[in-house]
Structure formats: C-alpha cells, structure tokens
C-alpha positions in Angstrom: 170.5 155.9 58.8 169.1 153.2 56.2 165.2 152.7 56.3 162.8 150.0 54.7 159.3 149.7 54.5 157.7 146.4 53.7 154.1 146.4 52.6 152.1 142.8 52.7 149.1 144.4 50.9 145.5 143.9 52.8 147.4 141.1 55.2 145.3 142.5 58.0 142.2 140.3 58.4 139.6 138.8 60.8 139.7 135.6 62.9 138.6 132.5 60.9 137.2 129.7 61.9 139.1 127.3 59.3 142.2 128.4 60.9 141.6 128.1 64.7 139.9 131.2 64.9 142.6 133.0 63.9 143.4 135.6 61.3 146.0 134.6 58.3 148.7 136.7 60.3 148.3 135.0 63.1 148.2 131.6 61.7 151.4 132.1 59.4 154.5 131.1 60.6 156.3 134.7 60.3 159.4 134.4 62.7 161.4 137.3 61.1 158.3 139.8 61.5 158.0 138.5 64.8 161.8 139.1 65.5 161.1 142.9 64.6 158.4 143.2 66.8 160.2 141.7 69.4 163.3 144.1 69.0 160.5 146.9 68.6 157.4 148.0 68.8 153.9 146.9 67.6 150.6 149.4 67.0 148.6 150.6 64.4 147.5 153.1 62.2 144.4 154.2 60.1 145.5 154.9 56.9 142.0 155.4 55.1 139.8 158.0 56.5 136.1 156.8 56.5 134.7 159.7 53.6 137.0 158.0 51.2 136.7 154.7 49.5 138.6 151.8 51.1 141.1 151.1 49.2 145.1 151.2 48.0 145.3 154.2 46.4 144.2 156.3 49.4 145.9 153.9 52.2 149.3 153.9 50.2 149.2 157.6 49.8 148.5 158.0 53.6 151.1 155.4 54.3 154.0 157.4 52.7 153.0 160.9 54.8 150.5 162.0 51.9 147.3 163.9 53.7 145.0 162.2 51.4 142.2 165.2 51.6 145.3 167.4 50.5 146.6 165.2 47.3 144.2 162.6 46.8 142.5 163.1 43.2 141.7 159.7 42.0 143.4 156.2 41.0 143.8 156.4 37.8 146.0 159.5 37.8 148.7 157.3 39.8 148.9 154.9 37.6 149.3 157.3 34.7 152.2 158.4 36.6 153.7 155.3 36.7 153.5 154.9 32.8 155.2 158.1 31.9 151.8 159.6 31.1 151.7 163.1 31.3 148.4 164.8 32.1 147.3 168.6 31.4 145.1 170.6 33.3 141.8 169.2 31.8 143.3 165.8 31.0 141.5 162.8 33.1 142.4 159.4 33.2 140.4 156.6 34.1 140.8 153.4 35.6 140.2 150.2 33.1 139.8 146.9 34.5 139.1 143.5 32.1 136.5 142.2 33.8 134.2 138.7 34.0 131.0 139.8 34.4 128.1 137.2 33.7 124.4 137.9 34.3 125.2 140.9 35.8 127.4 139.5 38.2 131.0 140.4 38.9 132.1 137.2 38.7 135.7 137.7 38.3 137.4 141.5 38.7 140.8 140.4 37.4 139.0 138.4 34.1 141.0 135.1 35.6 144.1 137.1 35.8 144.3 137.8 32.1 148.0 138.2 30.7 149.4 141.4 29.8 149.8 140.5 26.0 146.3 139.3 26.0 145.1 142.7 27.7 147.3 145.1 25.0 145.5 143.0 22.6 142.3 143.5 23.6 142.6 146.9 24.1 143.7 147.6 20.8 140.6 146.1 19.2 138.6 149.1 20.8 140.1 151.5 18.5 137.5 151.3 15.6 135.0 151.8 18.5 136.1 155.3 20.1 134.5 158.0 18.0 136.0 160.6 20.2 139.4 161.2 19.4 140.0 162.9 23.0 139.8 159.1 24.3 142.4 157.0 24.3 143.2 153.2 25.8 146.4 152.5 27.4 147.5 149.0 28.4 149.0 148.3 31.4 149.7 145.0 33.6 147.4 142.3 33.2 143.8 143.4 33.7 144.8 146.8 35.1 144.5 149.5 32.2 143.6 152.8 31.4 141.8 154.9 29.8 143.0 158.5 29.0 140.5 162.0 28.1 142.5 164.6 26.8 140.7 167.8 27.3 143.2 169.6 25.2 143.1 173.6 26.5 139.5 173.5 27.2 138.3 173.4 31.0 135.0 172.4 30.0 135.1 168.4 30.8 132.7 166.2 30.8 133.6 164.9 34.2 134.1 166.5 37.6 134.2 165.6 41.2 130.3 164.7 41.2 131.0 161.8 38.4 130.8 158.4 40.4 132.1 155.0 39.9 132.3 152.1 41.9 135.5 149.6 42.3 135.0 146.1 40.4 137.2 144.4 43.4 134.2 145.8 46.0 131.7 143.8 43.6 132.9 140.3 43.9 130.1 138.0 43.1 127.8 140.8 43.7 125.4 142.2 40.9 126.6 145.4 39.5 123.5 146.4 37.6 123.4 149.8 40.0 126.6 150.5 40.0 127.8 151.6 36.7 129.1 155.0 36.5 126.7 157.8 37.6 126.8 161.4 37.2 128.3 164.2 34.8 130.6 162.1 31.8 128.8 158.8 32.8 126.9 158.4 29.9 130.2 158.4 28.0 131.9 156.0 30.2 128.7 153.4 29.7 128.6 153.7 26.1 132.2 153.1 25.5 131.7 149.9 28.4 129.1 148.7 26.3 130.3 149.3 22.8 134.1 147.3 24.2 131.1 144.6 25.6 130.5 143.8 21.8 134.0 143.7 20.7 135.2 141.3 23.6 131.9 138.9 23.2 133.5 137.6 19.7 136.8 138.3 20.5 139.7 135.6 19.1 141.6 135.4 22.5 138.5 135.2 24.7 137.2 132.0 22.5 140.8 130.8 23.0 140.4 131.1 26.6 137.4 129.8 26.8 138.6 126.5 25.1 141.3 126.4 27.3 139.1 126.6 30.4 140.0 130.3 31.7 137.3 132.9 32.1 136.8 135.4 29.3 137.0 139.3 29.7 133.6 139.9 28.9 133.5 143.6 29.9 135.4 146.5 30.3 135.0 148.2 34.0 135.8 152.1 34.1 136.5 153.3 37.6 139.0 155.4 39.8 138.9 158.4 37.4 141.1 161.9 37.9 143.2 164.4 37.2 146.9 164.5 37.6 148.0 164.8 41.5 150.6 167.3 42.6 152.4 165.6 45.4 156.0 167.6 46.9 158.5 164.9 46.7 159.8 162.5 49.5 163.3 163.8 49.1 162.0 167.8 49.3 160.4 166.8 52.7 162.4 163.9 54.4 166.0 164.5 52.7 166.1 161.3 51.8 166.5 159.0 48.3 163.9 156.3 47.9 163.4 153.0 45.8 160.3 151.5 45.6 160.1 147.6 44.1 156.5 146.7 43.1 154.9 144.6 40.4 151.8 147.1 40.7 151.5 150.0 38.5 149.2 152.2 41.4 152.8 151.9 43.9 155.1 152.6 40.7 153.2 155.8 39.8 153.4 157.1 43.7 156.9 156.4 43.2 157.2 158.1 40.5 155.1 161.3 41.9 157.1 161.0 45.2 160.4 161.4 43.2 161.8 158.0 43.8 163.5 155.5 41.1 161.9 152.0 40.5 163.6 148.9 40.6 162.0 146.3 38.7 162.3 142.5 39.4 161.8 139.3 37.0 159.2 137.5 37.7 157.3 139.7 39.9 153.6 139.4 38.7 151.6 141.1 41.6 150.1 137.8 42.0 150.2 134.7 44.3 153.3 133.1 42.1 155.2 136.3 42.1 159.0 136.2 42.8 159.3 137.0 46.7 163.1 135.4 46.4 163.8 138.2 43.7 162.1 141.4 45.9 164.0 140.4 48.8 167.4 140.4 46.8 166.6 143.3 45.1 166.0 145.2 48.2 169.1 143.6 49.9 171.0 145.2 46.8 169.1 148.4 46.6 170.3 149.4 50.6 173.8 150.0 49.1 172.7 152.8 47.3 169.4 154.2 48.7 168.3 155.6 52.1 164.9 154.2 52.2 163.8 150.9 50.2 160.1 149.9 49.7 158.9 146.5 48.9 155.2 145.9 48.2 153.9 142.6 47.9 150.4 142.1 46.3 149.9 138.7 46.6 148.5 139.0 49.9 145.7 141.2 48.9 145.0 138.8 46.0 144.6 136.1 48.0 141.9 137.8 49.9 139.9 138.9 46.8 139.6 135.1 46.0 138.9 134.0 49.4 141.8 131.9 49.7 143.0 132.0 53.1 145.1 129.4 53.0 147.2 131.3 50.2 147.3 134.3 52.2 148.9 132.5 55.0 151.6 130.9 52.3 151.9 134.4 50.9 152.7 136.2 54.5 155.3 133.0 55.0 157.2 133.8 51.5 157.5 137.2 52.4 158.8 136.3 55.7 161.5 134.1 54.5 162.3 135.6 51.4 161.9 139.4 52.1 161.9 140.2 55.5 164.3 137.9 56.9 167.1 138.7 54.1 166.7 142.5 54.5 167.2 142.0 58.5 170.1 140.5 58.0 171.4 143.2 55.6 169.8 146.2 57.8 172.1 144.2 60.4 175.4 145.6 58.7 174.7 149.4 59.2 175.4 151.2 62.1 171.9 152.6 62.1 168.5 151.6 60.8 164.6 151.4 61.3 162.5 148.7 59.6 158.6 149.3 59.4 155.9 146.4 58.5 152.5 147.0 57.6 149.8 147.0 55.1 148.0 149.5 53.6 144.4 148.6 54.5 142.8 145.4 55.8 141.2 142.9 53.6 139.3 140.5 54.8 138.9 136.9 53.1 135.2 136.7 54.4 134.2 139.7 52.1 136.7 139.6 49.5 136.8 143.4 49.9 139.0 146.2 51.3 137.9 147.6 54.4 138.3 150.5 56.6 139.8 150.4 59.9 143.4 150.3 61.4 145.8 148.0 60.1 149.0 146.7 62.4 152.3 148.0 62.0 155.7 146.5 63.6 158.9 148.9 63.6 162.5 148.3 65.4 165.6 149.9 65.1 167.7 153.0 66.1 165.2 154.6 68.9 162.7 152.5 69.3 161.9 150.7 72.4 162.3 146.9 72.4 158.3 145.3 73.3 159.3 141.4 72.9 155.9 141.0 71.5 155.3 139.2 68.5 153.3 140.5 65.3 149.4 140.4 64.6 146.3 142.3 64.6 145.4 141.6 68.2 148.4 142.4 69.7 148.2 145.9 67.9 144.6 146.2 69.1 146.2 146.2 72.6 149.0 148.6 72.2 149.0 152.2 73.0 150.9 153.4 69.6 148.1 154.5 67.7 148.3 156.8 64.5 144.4 158.1 63.7 145.8 159.9 60.9 147.9 157.4 59.1 149.5 160.2 57.2 151.6 161.3 60.8 153.0 157.8 60.9 156.0 158.2 58.0 157.1 161.5 59.6 157.2 159.3 63.0 159.2 156.7 61.3 161.8 158.9 59.6 162.4 160.4 62.8 161.2 163.7 62.6 158.5 163.7 65.4 156.3 161.7 68.0 158.1 158.4 67.6 158.5 156.8 71.2 161.9 156.3 71.8 164.3 154.6 74.3 164.9 156.6 77.3 
C-alpha cells in the first residue's frame, strides 16, 4: 500500500465577497482535488485544541497523529530538529523572526520575505551584543531563525512553562506594545530584542533594502520557546517508511522527530513563487522508494497572511495542477493506495491570521467509499465524517481504525 498526504497550508477560509461569496478553495479550479473527492470521501478534522494557540506547530503535529497534549513542547524545538540541533535536558529553543515594526505596529512579520543570505548576515552581527554565552542565534530560512539557550547541566532555567510569547503572524497590522514576552525569563528576551533593534537600525543590509524599495528588518521577534520533544517514531507506530517534501523548517523538524527522510527540492521557497512542479515530480519519484510521502506547500498560508485571496486561488490551482494531478497519475500504477488532502488549520484572508476550527479533508483509495462530491469547506461541513480529536485521523488514514470502508 502506498500513501500520500498533500497539505496546502492554511487553505481553509471563509467566503469572500470579491470571489462571489465563495472561499478561495471554492473559487479555484481544482479538478484533481475534486476527482479525489468524487472517488472518495469529504470530511473535516480539528487539528488545534482550543487551549493551544492556533498555529502550524500544533496543527501539523496533530495531523500526523500525535496528541499535542502529550508531545507538544513549543514550536522552536521542532525547527531546531530540522537543523540537526541537539537540545539537552535543560536547553531551550526560541524562534527568532526578523520583522518590520513601525511605530509599534507589526507591518510585516517576514521583513518583506528577507533572503536567507541577508538574514544570516544580520544574525551574525548580533554576536557582539550577546553578553551571555548561553545564548546563540542560529540562521534558518528567510525570516525564520532561532535563538538557542544552553542550560548546561543546571536544572535552573530562566524560562519555564509560564513564559509567554506571541506569534508575530498573529499581530499583522496590529500594535505590538502589549505583546512582548512576559513571565519568567522575559526580561532576558526583551533585552536581546532591544539590543538587536539598535544593531539593525544602522546595518548596511537594511540601508540597501530601503534603497531598493524593500522593507527593512527593523526588529527581532522572539517567540515559540520550548524544550526538546520526544516523539515515538512513525515507523514504530505504523510500520511504514515516510518522506517529507517541504520548504519550511517546521515540517522538516517534524519529519526528523518522526524518523522520516526529507527530500529537498530546488526552487522550493516556502512562498508564492515556490517550485510546485518540482515538488510534484519529487513526490512521484519518492513513491518508488517510500511507503508514505507528504508534500507540504506553504504558499496558500503566506497568501492568507498577506490578505491576497487572488494569490491564494492561484496557489491552490498550481498545487492541483502540478502536485495533485501527477501524484494521482503515479498512484494509479500501484495495486493499492490512499491519498489524503487537507490543510493544517484555517487562515482566513480577512483576518490574515491562523484560526481554530475544523478544516476540510478529502481522501480516496482502497477501502474508502465513493461520494461523488467536490472538495470544499461547505461540502465538508455537511459531512458525517469528522474527527473532533485530529490526532485520531492519521491512524484511520493508515487503515488501523475507524475509517469508513466499502461494504
């Protein structure tokens, strides 16, 4: 049996007036996704319990069948795993966004999608301001970077579970003055943020960006802190070997923690200009070597954060054409398969933020009845197929329990 998961990140949305009161998923021409829905089932799943922040870190952990109540420790430790960073028992990882803040308003949580090369150089300039050798800035992809705190052998950490931070993508166009880190260790984080701001203000890279008409990286934003999680491997749980295709460290990190291989695709950017066809081709080729393959596409979520519903529609259509279509064709050459398409969480273009709530899924393949339906939020809402605990969906998809089957 072959399995494929395709995640158009944050694609679930609300009706938009400019789209004829349709959601981007309804407005997009996605014949291949609709073909999956017609051949299989449409339903919904809730991937983020209400007591967690609505975000990809919890949503994707849940999606892959891991109860976040048992395994989630924070976003940054997952991204640290993507870079092969080993965290000791008393170490902490903290996400470090490069952002654009003007007059205490979060103008752009990506610093205008700053390049990885620029970001790495900016982070290297912080070395002179970090007085505590326990802290280290680690560059990642574009605006997504890390701050690592090494606690050594001491159980006394400046941070604990009461340390509170806020995701910058939830603050787009909003004042940030009340959303700086709070609680244990927050004084250290705020002090670092202030020192970094001073360095960034006169940095040559920012001067060049402004001259080129781009937004500068005016600030660092520290959030998503946590200690290293410990996940049972996916292979131990389901006895199948997996591979992840993504441009985002969060998904790379989850793959590492689950014991999956990661397949890198040239031109995969984690943005609207990502290499859709390259991802689709990589998935097609990977199916000859792996039991389960996941393709994650960040473009739909990025379009939502920018409020660009038209670009969200285009991203969905490109996913459908260049990923879903070729993968479906490849799957048809195998005796048995299952294919699952779903976002991790909703990201409405109207709010530009992640939100809680059910997301639509569609699944087809061996043992799954044919519905003759199309794939959309409205169709999913009418379905009797629903997972209130999203972590129960993956065991059902793999075929171990509770998935509706043909009679």
